[in-house]
Structure formats: C-alpha cells, structure tokens
C-alpha positions as CSV (number, residue, x, y, z in Angstrom):
1,F,172.8,158.6,183.4
2,G,176.0,159.5,185.8
3,I,179.5,160.3,185.0
4,N,181.0,157.0,184.3
5,T,178.5,156.3,181.5
6,L,179.3,159.6,180.2
7,A,182.8,159.0,180.2
8,A,181.9,155.1,178.4
9,Y,179.8,157.2,175.8
10,V,182.7,159.8,175.2
11,T,185.6,157.4,174.9
12,R,183.1,155.0,172.2
13,S,181.8,157.6,170.4
14,S,185.1,159.0,169.8
15,N,186.4,155.9,168.5
16,E,183.7,155.7,166.0
17,L,184.5,159.5,165.1
18,R,187.8,157.8,164.2
19,Q,187.4,154.9,162.4
20,L,185.0,157.2,160.3
21,C,188.1,159.8,159.7
22,I,189.9,157.3,158.6
23,A,187.4,155.7,156.5
24,M,187.0,158.8,155.0
25,G,190.5,159.3,154.0
26,G,191.2,161.6,157.0
27,H,194.0,161.6,159.2
28,P,193.0,159.9,162.7
29,D,195.3,163.1,164.5
30,T,192.3,165.5,163.9
31,I,190.3,163.0,166.2
32,T,192.8,163.5,169.3
33,G,192.6,166.8,168.5
34,L,190.6,170.3,169.4
35,S,188.2,169.7,166.1
36,G,187.8,165.7,167.3
37,V,187.7,165.0,171.2
38,G,188.2,168.3,172.4
39,D,184.7,169.6,170.4
40,L,183.2,166.0,171.9
41,M,184.5,167.1,175.6
42,L,182.8,170.4,174.7
43,T,179.6,168.7,173.6
44,A,179.7,166.2,176.8
45,F,180.4,168.1,179.3
46,G,179.6,171.9,178.5
47,S,177.1,173.7,179.8
48,L,176.7,175.9,176.9
49,S,177.3,173.3,174.4
50,R,173.4,173.7,172.0
51,N,174.3,170.2,171.1
52,R,173.8,169.0,174.9
53,N,171.3,170.9,176.5
54,L,169.1,169.5,173.4
55,G,169.7,166.3,174.5
56,K,169.0,166.9,178.1
57,R,165.4,168.5,177.2
58,L,165.1,165.6,174.8
59,M,165.5,163.2,177.9
60,E,163.2,165.5,180.0
61,G,160.5,164.8,177.4
62,E,160.1,168.0,175.4
63,T,160.0,167.3,171.4
64,L,162.7,168.2,168.9
65,D,160.2,170.3,166.9
66,E,159.7,172.4,169.8
67,L,163.6,172.2,170.5
68,L,164.4,173.6,166.7
69,K,161.9,176.5,166.9
70,E,164.0,178.1,169.5
71,K,167.7,177.7,168.0
72,T,170.2,175.8,165.5
73,V,171.6,172.5,166.8
74,E,174.4,171.3,164.3
75,G,174.3,167.9,165.9
76,V,171.0,166.9,164.4
77,P,171.8,167.2,160.7
78,T,175.2,166.0,161.8
79,A,173.7,163.1,163.2
80,Q,172.3,161.6,159.8
81,V,175.0,162.3,157.9
82,A,177.4,160.5,159.8
83,V,175.1,157.9,159.8
84,V,175.1,157.4,156.2
85,Y,178.8,158.1,155.8
86,A,179.7,155.5,158.0
87,E,177.1,153.0,156.6
88,K,178.7,153.9,152.9
89,C,182.4,152.6,154.8
90,G,181.0,149.7,156.1
91,I,182.1,151.6,159.4
92,E,179.8,149.9,162.6
93,A,178.5,153.3,164.5
94,P,176.6,152.4,167.2
95,F,176.6,156.1,168.7
96,F,175.7,157.3,165.9
97,S,172.8,155.0,165.1
98,A,171.5,155.4,168.3
99,I,171.5,159.3,168.4
100,Q,170.1,159.6,165.0
101,K,166.9,156.8,165.9
102,L,166.8,158.9,169.2
103,L,166.3,162.4,166.8
104,N,163.8,160.8,164.4
105,G,161.6,159.1,167.3
106,E,162.2,155.8,166.5
107,V,163.6,155.1,170.5
108,R,163.2,156.8,173.7
109,P,166.2,157.6,175.2
110,E,166.2,154.8,177.6
111,E,165.9,152.4,174.6
112,A,169.1,153.8,173.0
113,H,170.8,153.5,176.4
114,A,170.0,149.9,176.2
115,L,170.8,150.0,172.3
116,L,174.4,151.0,173.4
117,M,174.8,149.3,176.6
118,K,174.1,145.8,176.0
119,R,176.5,145.2,173.0
120,P,178.7,142.4,173.2
121,L,181.8,143.5,174.9
122,K,184.9,143.2,172.4
123,S,188.0,145.0,171.6
124,E,188.0,148.3,171.6
125,H,190.8,148.7,169.3
C-alpha cells in the first residue's frame, strides 16, 4: 500500500481513537497531542516502531506467533482491548476491528484492507 493509503489509515484511526477517548470520559485534546496523534505518527511512519515492523512482517507472510517470540509488541494486546472497549461504548471502530481480525488470523491483509476501503462514504466528524 502507498503513502496515500497510509495517510487515510492514520487519519481515520485517529478519529476512532478520539471517539473512544471521549466515550470513556477522556479529553479529546489528549488524542491531538503527543500521546495520541504523536504516538500514532511514530507507529505509522517510524522505522523503529515495533508495531509498524510487526505489521510489515505480517504483510510479508510471517506469523504472529513467530514475531512475538522475538519481542514484545504492545499493540497486539492493545488491539484486543480497544475492540472490547469500543463495543462496550457503542462505538463503530472499523480500524480497531480490522487490526484485531488480522492479528487473530480471521482475515488476510488484503481482506482487512478491503474491509476498510470499501466502507460506505460518510462524514468523518
């Protein structure tokens, strides 16, 4: 996937983070700061990001079990928790859900991408 797709993913996933933050009683500015968008940018674009590297290696065909033997990747358990809390808060979270399904082996990367990119268009706010 190219940089335009990555930009769309970062933009839409930051909105999911914001919605979940608000639903759980957090302040939306938390997501626009370093601990929100800042961390998301590092994950998406930083070559040292364990989450990013795990995702890239999954795309190349390595298995999650193999990769987790090498190092801890905090995004793996976080993806599960994010989906649980989004469901409890009644929030539609397609990115959290797609990542969880990918990590659980329920979908292949191409299928996760299709789930996200073929969603009906609607207002982002």
